SEDRENLO-901509 format. One record per residue (C-alpha): residue number from 1; residue in one letter; x, y, z; chain. Coordinates in steps of 0.5 Angstrom, whole numbers, plus 500, padded with zeros to 3 digits. Layout:
<atoms>
    n  res    x    y    z  chain
  NUM    A    X    Y    Z      A
...
</atoms>
This chain:
<atoms>
    n  res    x    y    z  chain
    1    M  457  770  805      A
    2    R  464  770  808      A
    3    D  468  768  802      A
    4    D  463  772  797      A
    5    G  465  778  802      A
    6    R  472  777  801      A
    7    S  472  777  793      A
    8    V  469  784  793      A
    9    A  475  786  799      A
   10    I  479  783  793      A
   11    S  475  787  787      A
   12    Q  477  793  790      A
   13    I  483  794  793      A
   14    E  484  791  785      A
   15    R  481  797  782      A
   16    I  485  802  788      A
   17    G  492  799  785      A
   18    L  490  800  778      A
   19    L  488  807  780      A
   20    V  495  808  782      A
   21    I  499  805  777      A
   22    L  495  810  772      A
   23    L  496  815  776      A
   24    L  504  814  776      A
   25    L  504  813  768      A
   26    V  500  820  768      A
   27    M  505  823  773      A
   28    S  510  820  770      A
   29    G  508  823  762      A
   30    C  507  829  764      A
   31    T  514  830  768      A
   32    R  518  827  762      A
   33    E  515  833  758      A
   34    S  516  839  763      A
   35    D  524  836  763      A
   36    P  527  837  756      A
   37    N  534  833  758      A
   38    Q  530  827  760      A
   39    P  533  822  756      A
   40    G  529  819  750      A
   41    S  524  826  750      A
   42    D  523  828  744      A
   43    D  526  835  745      A
   44    D  532  832  747      A
   45    R  536  836  742      A
   46    G  543  834  744      A
   47    A  542  828  741      A
   48    A  537  829  736      A
   49    D  540  834  733      A
   50    E  545  835  727      A
   51    I  549  838  721      A
   52    V  554  836  716      A
   53    V  559  840  714      A
   54    V  562  840  706      A
   55    T  570  842  705      A
   56    V  572  844  697      A
   57    N  577  846  694      A
   58    A  573  849  688      A
   59    H  579  851  684      A
   60    Q  576  857  681      A
   61    F  582  863  679      A
   62    K  577  865  674      A
   63    L  569  864  675      A
   64    E  568  857  671      A
   65    K  559  857  671      A
   66    N  558  850  669      A
   67    R  564  846  673      A
   68    L  561  851  679      A
   69    R  554  847  677      A
   70    T  557  840  677      A
   71    L  560  842  684      A
   72    A  553  845  686      A
   73    E  549  838  684      A
   74    A  556  833  687      A
   75    L  554  836  693      A
   76    G  547  835  692      A
   77    D  550  827  691      A
   78    T  553  827  697      A
   79    L  551  821  702      A
   80    T  547  825  706      A
   81    D  540  826  706      A
   82    R  539  833  709      A
   83    P  543  839  706      A
   84    P  549  842  708      A
   85    D  550  847  714      A
   86    V  556  849  713      A
   87    I  561  850  706      A
   88    L  568  852  707      A
   89    L  571  853  700      A
   90    Q  578  855  698      A
   91    E  581  857  691      A
   92    I  575  860  689      A
   93    E  572  869  689      A
   94    S  568  872  691      A
   95    D  563  872  685      A
   96    G  564  864  685      A
   97    V  561  864  693      A
   98    I  556  868  690      A
   99    A  554  864  684      A
  100    L  555  857  688      A
  101    A  551  860  693      A
  102    R  545  862  688      A
  103    L  546  853  684      A
  104    L  545  851  691      A
  105    G  538  854  692      A
  106    T  537  850  686      A
  107    I  540  844  688      A
  108    F  536  845  694      A
  109    P  528  848  694      A
  110    G  525  851  700      A
  111    T  533  853  702      A
  112    D  537  859  703      A
  113    F  544  858  702      A
  114    E  548  865  703      A
  115    P  556  867  704      A
  116    T  558  868  709      A
  117    G  564  873  713      A
  118    P  570  877  709      A
  119    Q  570  875  702      A
  120    D  576  878  700      A
  121    R  582  874  696      A
  122    H  587  874  703      A
  123    V  582  870  707      A
  124    K  584  864  704      A
  125    S  578  859  705      A
  126    K  571  861  705      A
  127    A  564  859  707      A
  128    I  557  858  705      A
  129    V  551  857  711      A
  130    N  545  854  710      A
  131    V  541  861  714      A
  132    S  534  857  712      A
  133    A  537  852  719      A
  134    N  542  857  721      A
  135    Q  544  864  723      A
  136    A  550  866  724      A
  137    T  553  870  730      A
  138    E  560  872  729      A
  139    F  567  870  725      A
  140    K  574  871  726      A
  141    V  579  872  722      A
  142    W  586  870  723      A
  143    T  593  870  720      A
  144    D  597  864  718      A
  145    A  602  862  723      A
  146    C  608  864  718      A
  147    D  605  867  710      A
  148    E  602  874  714      A
  149    R  599  874  707      A
  150    N  594  869  708      A
  151    R  588  869  713      A
  152    Y  583  864  716      A
  153    L  575  864  718      A
  154    A  573  861  724      A
  155    L  563  862  725      A
  156    G  560  862  730      A
  157    L  553  859  728      A
  158    V  547  857  732      A
  159    R  541  852  730      A
  160    R  535  856  728      A
  161    E  532  849  732      A
  162    G  534  847  738      A
  163    K  539  853  739      A
  164    T  545  849  740      A
  165    R  551  854  738      A
  166    Y  557  851  734      A
  167    T  564  853  731      A
  168    V  566  852  724      A
  169    A  574  854  721      A
  170    G  576  853  715      A
  171    V  583  854  713      A
  172    H  588  852  707      A
  173    I  595  851  709      A
  174    P  600  853  704      A
  175    W  603  848  700      A
  176    D  610  849  700      A
  177    A  610  849  708      A
  178    G  615  846  712      A
  179    S  614  842  717      A
  180    D  614  847  723      A
  181    C  609  851  721      A
  182    R  605  847  719      A
  183    V  605  844  727      A
  184    S  604  851  729      A
  185    N  599  853  725      A
  186    A  596  847  728      A
  187    S  597  850  735      A
  188    L  594  856  733      A
  189    I  588  853  730      A
  190    K  586  851  737      A
  191    E  588  856  740      A
  192    T  583  860  736      A
  193    V  577  857  736      A
  194    D  578  855  743      A
  195    E  577  862  745      A
  196    W  570  862  743      A
  197    D  565  859  748      A
  198    G  563  852  746      A
  199    T  563  845  746      A
  200    V  562  844  738      A
  201    T  567  845  735      A
  202    V  568  843  726      A
  203    V  575  845  723      A
  204    G  576  844  715      A
  205    G  579  845  710      A
  206    D  586  843  705      A
  207    F  592  842  710      A
  208    N  595  840  704      A
  209    Q  599  835  707      A
  210    R  598  827  707      A
  211    A  596  825  715      A
  212    V  602  820  716      A
  213    E  610  819  714      A
  214    E  608  813  708      A
  215    M  605  815  701      A
  216    R  598  813  700      A
  217    E  599  808  695      A
  218    C  604  803  700      A
  219    D  599  806  706      A
  220    V  592  805  704      A
  221    A  591  803  711      A
  222    E  594  810  714      A
  223    S  598  805  718      A
  224    S  605  808  718      A
  225    E  606  814  722      A
  226    P  603  819  723      A
  227    L  606  826  721      A
  228    P  608  831  726      A
  229    W  602  837  725      A
  230    W  596  830  725      A
  231    T  599  829  732      A
  232    E  599  836  734      A
  233    M  591  837  731      A
  234    T  588  831  734      A
  235    S  593  831  742      A
  236    D  591  836  747      A
  237    E  586  832  751      A
  238    E  585  837  756      A
  239    S  582  841  751      A
  240    G  579  836  748      A
  241    A  582  832  742      A
  242    F  580  833  735      A
  243    R  579  827  731      A
  244    D  578  826  723      A
  245    A  573  825  722      A
  246    V  574  821  715      A
  247    K  579  816  719      A
  248    I  574  816  725      A
  249    D  569  813  720      A
  250    A  573  808  716      A
  251    Q  576  805  722      A
  252    R  569  804  723      A
  253    S  567  801  718      A
  254    G  572  797  717      A
  255    E  574  801  710      A
  256    S  582  802  708      A
  257    V  581  810  710      A
  258    G  586  812  704      A
  259    E  580  809  699      A
  260    H  577  817  701      A
  261    W  583  820  697      A
  262    T  582  828  696      A
  263    Y  587  830  690      A
  264    E  590  827  684      A
  265    G  597  829  681      A
  266    I  597  834  675      A
  267    G  600  828  672      A
  268    P  604  821  671      A
  269    T  610  821  678      A
  270    T  614  815  681      A
  271    L  610  812  685      A
  272    C  614  809  692      A
  273    D  612  803  689      A
  274    G  617  804  683      A
  275    T  611  804  679      A
  276    E  609  810  674      A
  277    E  603  813  675      A
  278    Y  598  819  679      A
  279    R  599  820  685      A
  280    R  593  820  690      A
  281    N  593  824  696      A
  282    R  588  824  703      A
  283    I  589  832  704      A
  284    D  584  836  704      A
  285    Y  581  834  712      A
  286    V  574  835  717      A
  287    F  576  835  724      A
  288    V  571  834  730      A
  289    R  571  836  736      A
  290    G  565  836  741      A
  291    A  561  831  736      A
  292    D  559  825  735      A
  293    V  561  822  727      A
  294    L  555  819  725      A
  295    E  559  819  717      A
  296    A  564  822  713      A
  297    G  568  821  707      A
  298    A  570  824  700      A
  299    D  565  824  695      A
  300    H  566  819  691      A
  301    P  567  817  685      A
  302    G  566  825  684      A
  303    W  570  825  678      A
  304    A  574  820  679      A
  305    G  575  815  675      A
  306    K  578  808  679      A
  307    D  584  807  675      A
  308    P  588  814  676      A
  309    G  589  819  670      A
  310    T  582  817  669      A
  311    Y  575  821  669      A
  312    R  567  819  668      A
  313    C  566  825  663      A
  314    Q  568  825  657      A
  315    V  570  832  657      A
  316    T  573  834  663      A
  317    A  571  841  663      A
  318    D  565  839  664      A
  319    C  566  833  670      A
  320    R  571  835  673      A
  321    Y  570  841  678      A
  322    S  576  841  681      A
  323    D  583  837  682      A
  324    H  581  836  689      A
  325    R  574  832  691      A
  326    F  570  835  696      A
  327    V  571  832  704      A
  328    W  563  832  708      A
  329    A  560  829  715      A
  330    R  555  828  719      A
  331    L  555  831  725      A
  332    G  550  829  732      A
  333    I  551  835  736      A
</atoms>
């Protein structure tokens, strides 16, 4: 009887222990559900939310719907599995921005795109926003550090789901800007976006210059000395340095960042290795601060053939949407 009594006592203790464990598990689950900041929660928007930002020099001084349609289709073929959230556009008039926004609505069914911010020709980088997923709350226009004819655009946005706030700014630095003006513009870009309270900031556009001293054909890895403007853009640890999204992703994957070139010259020239060829360089960028670079790159292969001076299509007007390839970045915010 003593042994039986002991067995009963142990059984009761085990039952109580199991009940306590189940109660703790239930309480733990309730605590996690009620606190969206708990790691691993389905409501942890800071870790789970993403945006896709694209910049493209569209080269649409006069509206050409066939080339715009080719651009829209290329944006639909981007390696990301989601529509763009913001598209920054250079060298395009307001009618082209409106036409491209409509075309994107057909490329991405169920998604609405709208031109956002000023559309006058003095604003050298315009924007289209995916308003199905984002709301533009404010915008800011500022003037180039050296050329008062050129103005640039910054947008304050908020995600409709998760309510994450972020800033996207677009620029188009003149091709003939001197080194001092480029450095001044990089400083001015950072000062302008720093005026807005937000931790996630994206700056994109046509900077019209490579990042390093050597030309691409002699430095595909971009390992030579950085040019002063790029150094200025990616410095300033106190406010959080901007990172070159494409370079970050290329280095992580072991690719040569120069393979993500964005502009090919209009005719053969003498390259730094002495050969005569069409020069390709990376002059369009997406810079990121306060966000994780999940993927980034230039449109590939885009309109370009493997060899410079060749194209994927027989009729250039039907397949070359610009003399640039666009740059895209998928970011975790």
